[in-house]
KOLKOL-561753 format. One record per residue (C-alpha): residue number from 1; residue in one letter; x, y, z. Coordinates in nm, 3 decimals. Layout:
BEGIN
(NUM 'a' (X Y Z))
...
***
This chain:
BEGIN
(1 'm' (1.195 -0.193 0.640))
(2 'v' (0.864 -0.151 0.802))
(3 's' (0.726 -0.506 0.867))
(4 'q' (0.412 -0.695 0.763))
(5 'p' (0.342 -0.540 0.421))
(6 'e' (0.093 -0.803 0.377))
(7 'k' (-0.158 -0.614 0.586))
(8 'f' (-0.157 -0.320 0.324))
(9 'n' (-0.373 -0.485 0.060))
(10 'p' (-0.487 -0.266 -0.111))
(11 'p' (-0.229 0.000 -0.049))
(12 'm' (-0.299 0.228 0.244))
(13 'k' (-0.330 0.600 0.185))
(14 'i' (-0.129 0.784 0.431))
(15 'a' (-0.108 1.165 0.461))
(16 'i' (0.200 1.296 0.645))
(17 'g' (0.284 1.657 0.768))
(18 's' (0.519 1.829 0.993))
(19 'd' (0.627 2.179 1.097))
(20 'h' (0.982 2.296 1.060))
(21 'g' (1.090 2.124 1.392))
(22 'g' (0.977 1.781 1.260))
(23 'f' (1.091 1.816 0.891))
(24 'a' (1.413 1.599 0.939))
(25 'l' (1.209 1.321 1.120))
(26 'k' (0.941 1.345 0.848))
(27 'q' (1.201 1.290 0.564))
(28 'r' (1.336 0.991 0.765))
(29 'v' (0.959 0.849 0.800))
(30 'l' (0.916 0.887 0.426))
(31 's' (1.241 0.724 0.342))
(32 'l' (1.148 0.422 0.560))
(33 'l' (0.803 0.400 0.407))
(34 'q' (0.873 0.472 0.051))
(35 'd' (0.908 0.092 -0.039))
(36 'q' (0.605 -0.017 0.133))
(37 'p' (0.261 -0.067 -0.045))
(38 'm' (0.143 0.266 0.064))
(39 'd' (0.011 0.569 -0.126))
(40 'l' (0.202 0.850 0.080))
(41 't' (0.097 1.215 0.043))
(42 'd' (0.345 1.460 0.178))
(43 'm' (0.141 1.766 0.291))
(44 'g' (0.451 1.978 0.400))
(45 't' (0.646 2.151 0.544))
(46 'c' (0.916 2.127 0.275))
(47 's' (1.195 2.287 0.466))
(48 't' (1.324 2.400 0.807))
(49 'd' (1.193 2.749 0.768))
(50 's' (0.962 2.850 1.037))
(51 'v' (0.589 2.760 0.988))
(52 'd' (0.286 2.731 1.208))
(53 'y' (0.221 2.371 1.294))
(54 'p' (-0.165 2.390 1.293))
(55 'd' (-0.152 2.457 0.922))
(56 'f' (-0.008 2.107 0.858))
(57 'a' (-0.204 1.921 1.141))
(58 'n' (-0.519 2.076 0.986))
(59 'a' (-0.443 1.946 0.641))
(60 'v' (-0.367 1.591 0.753))
(61 'a' (-0.649 1.567 1.012))
(62 'q' (-0.914 1.701 0.760))
(63 's' (-0.795 1.440 0.509))
(64 'v' (-0.849 1.171 0.754))
(65 's' (-1.172 1.309 0.887))
(66 'e' (-1.302 1.324 0.527))
(67 'e' (-1.183 0.978 0.455))
(68 'q' (-0.963 1.108 0.171))
(69 'v' (-0.681 0.900 0.332))
(70 'd' (-0.679 0.604 0.562))
(71 'e' (-0.429 0.728 0.821))
(72 'g' (-0.208 1.015 0.904))
(73 'i' (0.126 1.089 1.065))
(74 'l' (0.229 1.438 1.228))
(75 'i' (0.559 1.539 1.338))
(76 'c' (0.682 1.846 1.534))
(77 't' (0.928 1.911 1.807))
(78 't' (0.712 1.756 2.082))
(79 'g' (0.420 1.615 1.879))
(80 'i' (0.167 1.770 2.147))
(81 'g' (0.059 2.069 1.952))
(82 'm' (0.008 1.836 1.632))
(83 's' (-0.213 1.592 1.837))
(84 'i' (-0.410 1.859 2.003))
(85 'a' (-0.491 2.030 1.659))
(86 'a' (-0.570 1.710 1.488))
(87 'n' (-0.803 1.573 1.759))
(88 'r' (-1.046 1.863 1.696))
(89 'y' (-1.157 1.687 1.360))
(90 'p' (-1.448 1.449 1.377))
(91 'g' (-1.334 1.092 1.357))
(92 'v' (-0.983 1.161 1.414))
(93 'r' (-0.806 0.978 1.696))
(94 'a' (-0.443 1.122 1.690))
(95 'a' (-0.228 0.957 1.944))
(96 'l' (0.109 1.109 2.053))
(97 'v' (0.355 0.800 2.055))
(98 'n' (0.698 0.797 2.222))
(99 't' (0.768 0.410 2.228))
(100 'p' (0.669 0.101 2.028))
(101 's' (0.446 -0.008 2.313))
(102 'h' (0.255 0.312 2.294))
(103 'a' (0.216 0.271 1.924))
(104 'k' (0.077 -0.079 1.965))
(105 't' (-0.168 0.026 2.235))
(106 'a' (-0.290 0.329 2.046))
(107 'r' (-0.379 0.091 1.770))
(108 't' (-0.504 -0.207 1.951))
(109 'h' (-0.697 -0.031 2.227))
(110 'n' (-0.782 0.324 2.086))
(111 'n' (-0.816 0.264 1.716))
(112 'a' (-0.584 0.551 1.669))
(113 'n' (-0.554 0.680 1.299))
(114 'i' (-0.307 0.951 1.324))
(115 'l' (0.044 0.887 1.469))
(116 'a' (0.189 1.201 1.639))
(117 'l' (0.563 1.205 1.693))
(118 'g' (0.796 1.448 1.859))
(119 't' (1.144 1.492 1.748))
(120 'd' (1.257 1.545 2.106))
(121 's' (1.141 1.193 2.214))
(122 't' (1.181 0.995 1.896))
(123 't' (1.526 0.882 1.821))
(124 'q' (1.637 0.745 1.474))
(125 'e' (1.713 0.432 1.664))
(126 'i' (1.341 0.383 1.788))
(127 'l' (1.164 0.535 1.489))
(128 'e' (1.154 0.203 1.284))
(129 's' (1.020 0.003 1.584))
(130 'i' (0.747 0.250 1.647))
(131 'l' (0.655 0.242 1.272))
(132 'd' (0.659 -0.152 1.293))
(133 'a' (0.449 -0.142 1.604))
(134 'w' (0.193 0.115 1.449))
(135 'f' (0.151 -0.055 1.094))
(136 'g' (0.170 -0.397 1.240))
(137 'n' (-0.129 -0.379 1.477))
(138 'h' (-0.491 -0.315 1.428))
(139 'f' (-0.788 -0.249 1.653))
(140 'e' (-0.910 -0.528 1.856))
(141 'g' (-1.247 -0.414 1.901))
(142 'g' (-1.449 -0.574 2.183))
(143 'r' (-1.445 -0.384 2.512))
(144 'h' (-1.244 -0.105 2.347))
(145 's' (-1.529 -0.034 2.101))
(146 'r' (-1.760 0.055 2.391))
(147 'r' (-1.512 0.312 2.520))
(148 'l' (-1.456 0.461 2.178))
(149 'n' (-1.824 0.489 2.118))
(150 'k' (-1.829 0.722 2.417))
(151 'l' (-1.585 0.960 2.241))
(152 'e' (-1.825 0.999 1.955))
(153 't' (-2.088 1.185 2.152))
(154 'l' (-2.060 1.517 2.344))
(155 'p' (-2.068 1.475 2.731))
(156 't' (-2.351 1.591 2.899))
(157 't' (-2.331 1.854 3.174))
(158 't' (-2.493 1.864 3.500))
(159 'q' (-2.601 2.169 3.675))
***
């Protein structure tokens, strides 16, 4: 049901991961995306048994960083831990998204390549709209490119 499948030509490669707190929402995301022209890789977890979120954030972020996949989706209870862990990797721009507007801005202004979701703020009713906004929008470039380029270098310190 995610809109605009014509933008996925050739099929995008998407890695998805969650911890136990995000497992049910991850299953819902997989269900919504299964008929889209995407190559989905589920990197776990596979149950609601307690696990450590960095293990799954690292797997997805590394696959994005190394360009094994085009994008990633990470889910935990708040999305905060997943986004922190993912953003440690070069070239990864993980964005914690709570609304369709945030999803659109993360894509168009920040060229985000990992969607981080939290089960405590992402209802089943809004999930599809977030996915539509995420996959239906692309980086605008322009003035946003200048800002993103500044993220690619370490800041200088003054003493």
